[in-house]
N, CA, C and O of each residue as an XYZ file, in Angstrom:
584
protein
N     150.242   -120.206    -78.994
C     150.951   -121.285    -78.091
C     152.389   -121.175    -78.236
O     153.091   -120.987    -77.243
N     152.941   -121.291    -79.548
C     154.280   -121.328    -79.814
C     154.937   -120.057    -79.483
O     156.080   -120.066    -79.026
N     154.334   -119.036    -79.669
C     154.743   -117.558    -79.323
C     155.002   -117.536    -77.779
O     156.071   -117.126    -77.325
N     154.130   -117.926    -77.107
C     154.135   -117.922    -75.670
C     155.392   -118.799    -75.047
O     156.109   -118.360    -74.147
N     155.544   -119.989    -75.600
C     156.686   -120.814    -75.149
C     157.966   -120.103    -75.528
O     158.877   -120.049    -74.702
N     158.107   -119.504    -76.836
C     159.327   -119.029    -77.166
C     159.521   -117.668    -76.396
O     160.662   -117.265    -76.169
N     158.465   -116.992    -76.013
C     158.714   -115.786    -75.170
C     159.258   -116.158    -73.863
O     160.269   -115.605    -73.428
N     158.600   -117.119    -73.180
C     159.119   -117.633    -71.923
C     160.503   -118.114    -71.885
O     161.235   -117.814    -70.943
N     160.948   -118.936    -72.982
C     162.402   -119.309    -73.126
C     163.177   -118.161    -73.289
O     164.209   -118.062    -72.626
N     162.813   -117.173    -74.153
C     163.601   -115.911    -74.383
C     163.772   -115.145    -73.074
O     164.853   -114.586    -72.887
N     162.860   -115.067    -72.194
C     162.917   -114.326    -70.951
C     164.051   -114.992    -69.994
O     164.909   -114.355    -69.382
N     163.887   -116.344    -69.990
C     164.866   -117.151    -69.152
C     166.187   -117.030    -69.672
O     167.090   -116.879    -68.849
N     166.470   -117.068    -70.898
C     167.793   -116.847    -71.645
C     168.322   -115.534    -71.317
O     169.498   -115.414    -70.975
N     167.478   -114.472    -71.403
C     167.745   -113.067    -71.116
C     168.256   -112.882    -69.786
O     169.305   -112.269    -69.588
N     167.465   -113.454    -68.730
C     167.985   -113.464    -67.244
C     169.222   -114.086    -67.224
O     170.155   -113.483    -66.693
N     169.410   -115.241    -67.731
C     170.679   -115.984    -67.674
C     171.911   -115.238    -68.249
O     173.011   -115.248    -67.696
N     171.647   -114.624    -69.346
C     172.536   -113.581    -70.012
C     172.996   -112.593    -69.018
O     174.184   -112.477    -68.719
N     172.012   -111.853    -68.487
C     172.222   -110.768    -67.528
C     173.196   -111.375    -66.413
O     174.241   -110.776    -66.160
N     172.885   -112.486    -65.785
C     173.636   -113.055    -64.848
C     175.113   -113.389    -65.171
O     176.042   -113.190    -64.388
N     175.222   -113.905    -66.374
C     176.545   -114.272    -66.751
C     177.406   -112.999    -67.071
O     178.612   -112.947    -66.830
N     176.755   -112.076    -67.578
C     177.641   -110.647    -67.848
C     178.013   -110.182    -66.612
O     179.187   -109.851    -66.446
N     177.087   -110.085    -65.564
C     177.444   -109.528    -64.290
C     178.432   -110.365    -63.303
O     178.994   -109.908    -62.308
N     178.510   -111.592    -63.767
C     179.397   -112.367    -62.945
C     180.856   -112.323    -63.593
O     181.842   -112.657    -62.935
N     180.928   -111.956    -64.722
C     182.348   -111.915    -65.305
C     183.236   -110.855    -64.610
O     182.760   -109.902    -63.994
N     184.503   -111.078    -64.746
C     185.589   -110.263    -64.090
C     185.618   -109.086    -65.191
O     185.553   -109.256    -66.408
N     185.729   -107.854    -64.509
C     186.062   -106.625    -65.566
C     187.475   -106.716    -65.988
O     188.402   -107.005    -65.232
N     187.575   -106.450    -67.242
C     188.877   -106.390    -67.836
C     189.341   -105.079    -68.082
O     190.535   -104.935    -68.343
N     188.557   -104.058    -68.040
C     188.757   -102.732    -68.526
C     189.300   -101.774    -67.540
O     190.043   -100.844    -67.855
N     188.905   -102.030    -66.335
C     189.306   -101.044    -65.229
C     188.485    -99.815    -65.342
O     189.089    -98.747    -65.248
N     187.425    -99.799    -65.497
C     186.618    -98.725    -65.719
C     186.537    -97.775    -64.356
O     186.094    -98.316    -63.343
N     186.902    -96.534    -64.297
C     186.792    -95.785    -63.220
C     187.738    -96.258    -62.035
O     187.535    -95.872    -60.884
N     188.703    -97.048    -62.342
C     189.678    -97.523    -61.383
C     189.215    -98.685    -60.619
O     189.931    -99.208    -59.765
N     188.027    -99.109    -60.904
C     187.518   -100.404    -60.238
C     187.784   -101.626    -61.094
O     188.111   -101.424    -62.264
N     187.692   -102.762    -60.689
C     187.642   -103.888    -61.521
C     189.191   -104.147    -61.720
O     190.038   -103.562    -61.046
N     189.467   -105.009    -62.633
C     190.854   -105.402    -62.995
C     191.179   -106.671    -62.098
O     192.225   -107.302    -62.253
N     190.266   -106.995    -61.192
C     190.666   -108.106    -60.289
C     191.376   -107.769    -59.082
O     191.330   -106.613    -58.660
N     192.100   -108.761    -58.421
C     192.835   -108.444    -57.221
C     192.830   -109.840    -56.539
O     192.403   -110.846    -57.107
N     193.349   -109.828    -55.241
C     193.436   -111.011    -54.456
C     192.243   -111.440    -54.072
O     192.162   -112.646    -53.842
N     191.115   -110.668    -53.913
C     189.845   -110.883    -53.400
C     188.853   -111.092    -54.557
O     187.647   -110.992    -54.332
N     189.318   -111.381    -55.791
C     188.296   -111.467    -56.783
C     187.479   -112.707    -56.916
O     188.089   -113.755    -56.704
N     186.277   -112.787    -57.212
C     185.432   -113.797    -57.218
C     185.883   -115.073    -58.151
O     185.864   -116.253    -57.802
N     186.316   -114.519    -59.492
C     186.589   -115.592    -60.451
C     187.957   -114.992    -60.873
O     187.990   -113.910    -61.460
N     189.079   -115.682    -60.581
C     190.403   -115.255    -61.064
C     191.001   -116.119    -62.094
O     191.852   -115.616    -62.827
N     190.653   -117.418    -62.256
C     191.247   -118.369    -63.049
C     190.812   -118.113    -64.581
O     189.669   -117.850    -64.955
N     191.946   -118.244    -65.382
C     191.706   -117.918    -66.787
C     190.739   -118.813    -67.442
O     190.035   -118.376    -68.352
N     190.643   -120.172    -67.004
C     189.769   -121.108    -67.495
C     188.247   -120.770    -67.187
O     187.363   -120.924    -68.030
N     188.039   -120.328    -65.993
C     186.546   -119.812    -65.632
C     186.252   -118.638    -66.463
O     185.087   -118.563    -66.852
N     187.072   -117.689    -66.825
C     186.926   -116.509    -67.765
C     186.454   -117.047    -69.096
O     185.520   -116.540    -69.716
N     187.142   -118.096    -69.506
C     186.934   -118.532    -70.866
C     185.520   -119.144    -70.897
O     184.725   -118.886    -71.801
N     185.218   -120.043    -69.773
C     184.029   -120.567    -69.822
C     182.720   -119.499    -69.801
O     181.721   -119.634    -70.507
N     182.933   -118.477    -68.898
C     182.039   -117.491    -68.839
C     181.979   -116.664    -70.175
O     180.885   -116.239    -70.546
N     182.982   -116.450    -70.826
C     182.814   -115.753    -72.186
C     182.237   -116.666    -73.120
O     181.478   -116.188    -73.963
N     182.460   -117.883    -73.123
C     181.786   -118.746    -74.263
C     180.366   -118.840    -73.823
O     179.510   -118.788    -74.706
N     179.995   -118.972    -72.575
C     178.382   -119.103    -72.275
C     177.799   -117.685    -72.524
O     176.606   -117.588    -72.812
N     178.489   -116.712    -72.437
C     177.826   -115.446    -72.632
C     177.641   -115.230    -74.149
O     176.685   -114.583    -74.577
N     178.526   -115.754    -74.917
C     178.318   -115.724    -76.473
C     177.210   -116.710    -76.921
O     176.451   -116.489    -77.864
N     177.196   -117.753    -76.194
C     176.072   -118.809    -76.667
C     174.762   -118.303    -76.250
O     173.795   -118.389    -77.007
N     174.676   -117.746    -75.008
C     173.406   -117.285    -74.565
C     172.970   -116.125    -75.410
O     171.769   -115.968    -75.626
N     173.943   -115.228    -75.945
C     173.604   -114.071    -76.653
C     173.064   -114.563    -78.151
O     172.179   -114.004    -78.800
N     173.689   -115.549    -78.474
C     173.244   -116.019    -79.906
C     171.998   -116.682    -79.713
O     171.165   -116.480    -80.596
N     171.647   -117.481    -78.699
C     170.253   -117.968    -78.535
C     169.265   -116.992    -78.385
O     168.170   -117.121    -78.931
N     169.608   -115.836    -77.559
C     168.696   -114.869    -77.293
C     168.375   -114.111    -78.689
O     167.211   -113.769    -78.898
N     169.369   -113.843    -79.637
C     169.151   -113.198    -80.765
C     168.300   -113.956    -81.693
O     167.359   -113.468    -82.319
N     168.711   -115.249    -81.747
C     167.811   -116.149    -82.760
C     166.383   -116.183    -82.349
O     165.475   -116.000    -83.161
N     166.169   -116.438    -80.980
C     164.817   -116.511    -80.636
C     164.017   -115.267    -80.754
O     162.808   -115.284    -80.984
N     164.773   -114.098    -80.579
C     164.153   -112.833    -80.846
C     163.751   -112.514    -82.184
O     162.709   -111.889    -82.382
N     164.554   -112.925    -83.190
C     164.322   -112.882    -84.600
C     163.162   -113.671    -84.970
O     162.261   -113.213    -85.673
N     163.175   -115.031    -84.436
C     162.034   -115.907    -84.703
C     160.646   -115.289    -84.269
O     159.662   -115.294    -85.008
N     160.667   -114.767    -83.020
C     159.592   -114.099    -82.550
C     159.111   -112.960    -83.293
O     157.898   -112.755    -83.334
N     159.935   -112.178    -83.898
C     159.612   -111.034    -84.665
C     158.937   -111.527    -85.832
O     157.812   -111.112    -86.111
N     159.559   -112.421    -86.572
C     159.006   -113.001    -87.868
C     157.614   -113.607    -87.526
O     156.675   -113.392    -88.293
N     157.450   -114.345    -86.418
C     156.174   -115.097    -86.097
C     155.052   -114.085    -85.972
O     153.999   -114.180    -86.603
N     155.357   -113.042    -85.063
C     154.306   -112.071    -84.656
C     154.113   -111.031    -85.877
O     153.107   -110.321    -85.911
N     155.064   -110.964    -86.839
C     154.604   -110.064    -87.998
C     153.712   -110.770    -88.950
O     152.939   -110.173    -89.699
N     153.859   -112.199    -88.893
C     152.872   -112.916    -89.706
C     151.374   -112.998    -89.153
O     150.415   -113.118    -89.914
N     151.265   -112.926    -87.858
C     149.916   -113.039    -87.378
C     149.076   -111.864    -87.794
O     147.872   -112.068    -87.946
N     149.516   -110.764    -87.978
C     148.810   -109.537    -88.431
C     148.251   -109.727    -89.951
O     147.286   -109.069    -90.338
N     148.835   -110.550    -90.683
C     148.324   -110.900    -91.926
C     149.653   -110.713    -93.023
O     150.669   -110.065    -92.771
N     149.401   -111.369    -94.156
C     150.494   -111.272    -95.079
C     150.250   -110.129    -96.127
O     151.088   -109.955    -97.013
N     149.178   -109.382    -96.055
C     148.729   -108.448    -96.907
C     149.751   -107.205    -96.662
O     150.165   -106.956    -95.530
N     150.086   -106.528    -97.675
C     150.745   -105.231    -97.420
C     149.710   -104.105    -97.229
O     148.503   -104.289    -97.388
N     150.219   -103.021    -96.905
C     149.413   -101.789    -96.730
C     148.705   -101.451    -97.929
O     147.513   -101.155    -97.846
N     149.345   -101.460    -99.130
C     148.803   -101.115   -100.306
C     147.558   -101.963   -100.718
O     146.545   -101.489   -101.230
N     147.774   -103.322   -100.419
C     146.663   -104.251   -100.767
C     145.281   -104.025    -99.940
O     144.197   -104.459   -100.331
N     145.455   -103.350    -98.846
C     144.489   -103.118    -97.861
C     143.689   -101.826    -98.326
O     142.634   -101.563    -97.748
N     144.133   -101.046    -99.308
C     143.625    -99.692    -99.636
C     142.354    -99.829   -100.609
O     141.612    -98.866   -100.803
N     142.151   -101.064   -101.202
C     141.152   -101.280   -102.180
C     141.198   -100.281   -103.241
O     140.169    -99.649   -103.481
N     142.384   -100.034   -103.982
C     142.566    -99.249   -105.213
C     141.678    -99.674   -106.266
O     141.086    -98.825   -106.932
N     141.526   -100.912   -106.484
C     140.801   -101.539   -107.741
C     139.433   -100.771   -107.919
O     139.015   -100.434   -109.027
N     138.738   -100.511   -106.677
C     137.405    -99.953   -106.815
C     137.341    -98.565   -107.123
O     136.244    -98.081   -107.401
N     138.355    -97.863   -107.111
C     138.385    -96.210   -107.308
C     138.207    -96.051   -108.807
O     138.756    -96.793   -109.621
N     137.406    -95.035   -109.128
C     137.260    -94.578   -110.525
C     138.318    -93.495   -110.878
O     138.253    -92.380   -110.361
N     139.147    -93.782   -111.631
C     140.391    -92.684   -111.972
C     139.927    -91.390   -112.718
O     140.580    -90.348   -112.771
N     138.643    -91.620   -113.316
C     138.247    -90.381   -114.022
C     137.678    -89.349   -113.111
O     137.701    -88.158   -113.424
N     137.118    -89.815   -111.885
C     136.554    -88.825   -111.042
C     137.594    -88.349   -109.898
O     137.212    -87.566   -109.028
N     138.792    -88.795   -109.921
C     139.634    -88.487   -108.694
C     140.046    -87.037   -108.728
O     140.085    -86.409   -107.669
N     140.391    -86.398   -110.003
C     140.740    -85.142   -110.026
C     139.716    -84.157   -110.477
O     140.028    -82.996   -110.745
N     138.480    -84.614   -110.566
C     137.243    -83.776   -111.177
C     137.071    -82.568   -110.109
O     137.334    -82.762   -108.923
N     136.640    -81.376   -110.559
C     136.424    -80.140   -109.645
C     135.205    -80.555   -108.872
O     134.345    -81.296   -109.349
N     135.164    -80.068   -107.699
C     134.005    -80.226   -106.780
C     132.878    -79.197   -107.248
O     133.146    -78.015   -107.465
N     131.652    -79.710   -107.383
C     130.593    -78.821   -107.737
C     130.232    -78.010   -106.614
O     130.236    -78.429   -105.457
N     129.886    -76.722   -106.992
C     129.421    -75.715   -105.811
C     128.229    -76.191   -105.139
O     127.395    -76.868   -105.740
N     128.110    -75.867   -103.913
C     126.746    -76.345   -103.248
C     125.751    -75.258   -103.458
O     126.043    -74.062   -103.463
N     124.555    -75.746   -103.630
C     123.354    -74.830   -103.785
C     122.833    -74.482   -102.537
O     122.663    -75.362   -101.693
N     122.522    -73.161   -102.277
C     121.991    -72.687   -101.072
C     120.559    -73.319   -100.773
O     119.805    -73.543   -101.720
N     120.200    -73.591    -99.543
C     118.945    -74.000    -99.253
C     117.870    -72.935    -99.573
O     118.128    -71.733    -99.510
N     116.671    -73.413    -99.914
C     115.647    -72.496   -100.256
C     115.323    -71.618    -99.077
O     115.244    -72.153    -97.971
N     115.136    -70.382    -99.197
C     114.696    -69.386    -98.087
C     115.895    -68.897    -97.415
O     115.723    -68.221    -96.401
N     117.183    -69.151    -97.852
C     118.271    -68.519    -97.251
C     118.693    -67.363    -98.092
O     118.461    -67.350    -99.301
N     119.334    -66.350    -97.450
C     119.695    -65.244    -98.189
C     120.816    -65.404    -99.069
O     121.831    -65.971    -98.666
N     120.718    -64.931   -100.296
C     121.658    -65.112   -101.316
C     122.327    -63.657   -101.458
O     121.631    -62.704   -101.810
N     123.620    -63.519   -101.189
C     124.263    -62.179   -101.433
C     124.283    -61.813   -102.943
O     124.403    -62.637   -103.850
N     124.158    -60.543   -103.084
C     124.103    -60.022   -104.537
C     125.626    -60.112   -105.017
O     126.602    -60.112   -104.266
N     125.640    -60.186   -106.369
C     127.029    -60.408   -106.949
C     127.885    -59.133   -106.615
O     127.404    -58.003   -106.696
N     129.019    -59.347   -106.281
C     130.045    -58.308   -105.930
C     129.933    -57.767   -104.508
O     130.662    -56.855   -104.117
N     128.986    -58.358   -103.725
C     128.758    -57.756   -102.343
C     129.679    -58.852   -101.579
O     129.915    -59.977   -102.021
N     130.120    -58.364   -100.447
C     130.788    -59.155    -99.555
C     129.919    -60.361    -98.957
O     128.818    -60.099    -98.473
N     130.308    -61.438    -98.977
C     129.495    -62.519    -98.312
C     129.739    -62.552    -96.896
O     130.875    -62.500    -96.423
N     128.537    -62.650    -96.116
C     128.563    -62.619    -94.583
C     129.206    -63.955    -94.182
O     128.957    -65.038    -94.711
N     130.099    -63.725    -93.142
C     130.850    -64.957    -92.611
C     129.725    -65.910    -92.030
O     128.819    -65.550    -91.279
N     129.935    -67.133    -92.488
C     128.946    -68.109    -91.976
C     129.297    -68.714    -90.620
O     128.479    -69.408    -90.017
N     130.477    -68.460    -90.154
C     130.936    -68.857    -88.855
C     131.187    -67.658    -88.033
O     132.062    -66.872    -88.396
N     130.456    -67.426    -86.884
C     130.697    -66.232    -86.091
C     131.957    -66.366    -85.438
O     132.412    -67.477    -85.169
N     132.604    -65.208    -85.142
C     133.802    -65.203    -84.553
C     133.712    -65.641    -83.142
O     132.737    -65.297    -82.474
N     134.656    -66.375    -82.632
C     134.601    -67.076    -81.274
C     134.655    -65.921    -80.199
O     135.454    -64.999    -80.368
N     133.952    -65.943    -79.269
C     133.954    -65.143    -78.161
C     135.018    -65.692    -77.105
O     134.857    -66.804    -76.602
N     136.104    -64.889    -76.783
C     137.055    -65.391    -75.926
C     136.764    -64.663    -74.549
O     136.463    -63.470    -74.498
N     136.857    -65.332    -73.640
C     136.682    -64.809    -72.276
C     137.795    -65.217    -71.437
O     138.215    -66.374    -71.477
N     138.303    -64.314    -70.665
C     139.462    -64.553    -69.783
C     139.054    -64.587    -68.404
O     138.662    -63.515    -67.944
N     139.065    -65.757    -67.522
C     138.606    -65.778    -66.260
C     139.221    -64.816    -65.314
O     140.436    -64.622    -65.300
N     138.459    -64.265    -64.592
C     139.034    -63.284    -63.465
C     139.869    -63.992    -62.489
O     139.587    -65.104    -62.044
N     141.013    -63.242    -62.138
C     141.824    -63.795    -61.093
C     141.091    -64.081    -59.735
O     140.304    -63.233    -59.316
N     141.300    -65.177    -59.061
C     140.578    -65.439    -57.916
C     141.156    -64.409    -56.833
O     142.302    -63.960    -56.875
N     140.215    -64.103    -55.872
C     140.427    -63.094    -54.934
C     141.333    -63.808    -53.847
O     141.040    -64.954    -53.508
N     142.393    -63.181    -53.309
C     143.211    -63.910    -52.224
C     142.294    -64.110    -50.963
O     141.403    -63.335    -50.615
N     142.654    -65.264    -50.343
C     141.889    -65.725    -49.219
C     142.186    -64.752    -48.114
O     143.323    -64.286    -48.045
N     141.312    -64.420    -47.287
C     141.549    -63.397    -46.152
C     142.533    -64.071    -45.103
O     142.452    -65.244    -44.738
N     143.359    -63.259    -44.728
C     144.355    -63.764    -43.809
C     143.704    -64.205    -42.402
O     142.723    -63.610    -41.955
N     144.247    -65.170    -41.803
C     143.708    -65.612    -40.542
C     144.350    -64.707    -39.396
O     145.521    -64.328    -39.427
N     143.495    -64.423    -38.438
C     144.065    -63.615    -37.369
C     145.137    -64.341    -36.617
O     145.040    -65.524    -36.292
N     146.186    -63.555    -36.351
C     147.369    -64.193    -35.602
C     146.829    -64.628    -34.276
O     146.070    -63.940    -33.594
N     147.253    -65.768    -33.969
C     146.925    -66.379    -32.617
C     148.206    -66.179    -31.625
O     149.370    -66.438    -31.930
N     147.846    -65.773    -30.637
C     148.829    -65.494    -29.474
C     148.848    -66.748    -28.585
O     147.798    -67.239    -28.170
N     150.066    -67.263    -28.298
C     149.934    -68.432    -27.279
C     149.329    -67.835    -25.907
O     149.550    -66.703    -25.476
N     148.580    -68.755    -25.351
C     148.040    -68.466    -24.052
C     148.995    -68.747    -23.006
O     149.700    -69.756    -22.989
N     149.008    -67.631    -21.941
C     149.860    -67.723    -21.023
C     149.333    -68.101    -19.732
O     150.088    -68.218    -18.767
């Protein structure tokens, strides 16, 4: 519930911040545009100060709410670390590096003689390439009726 309310407030603050940034007068003169002029929307220095202050305030509120949302959503998943979820306590350390015992063949299966090459258990895959599709027959040319 709290996360939903904070997220809604954060979206409203974000939209307001975008609006305040777009309403400000350009001071850099990027690509020869901006810099103001006789027809500028906001030319008074006081209006510029208000817009600058509101931009910083909205940015600060947006940043704080975003950090709070990050902390709150991080706590929802659980306070355990990844290492705590591994259940290391139940592992037997004596058998971790023990060699694996060879498997015993099933009764009735052919056992190769010592020194003979073992037949491959997995047959080689058969690759087939699809034949190219035959081109469609050309339609007879139609002559316009006269």
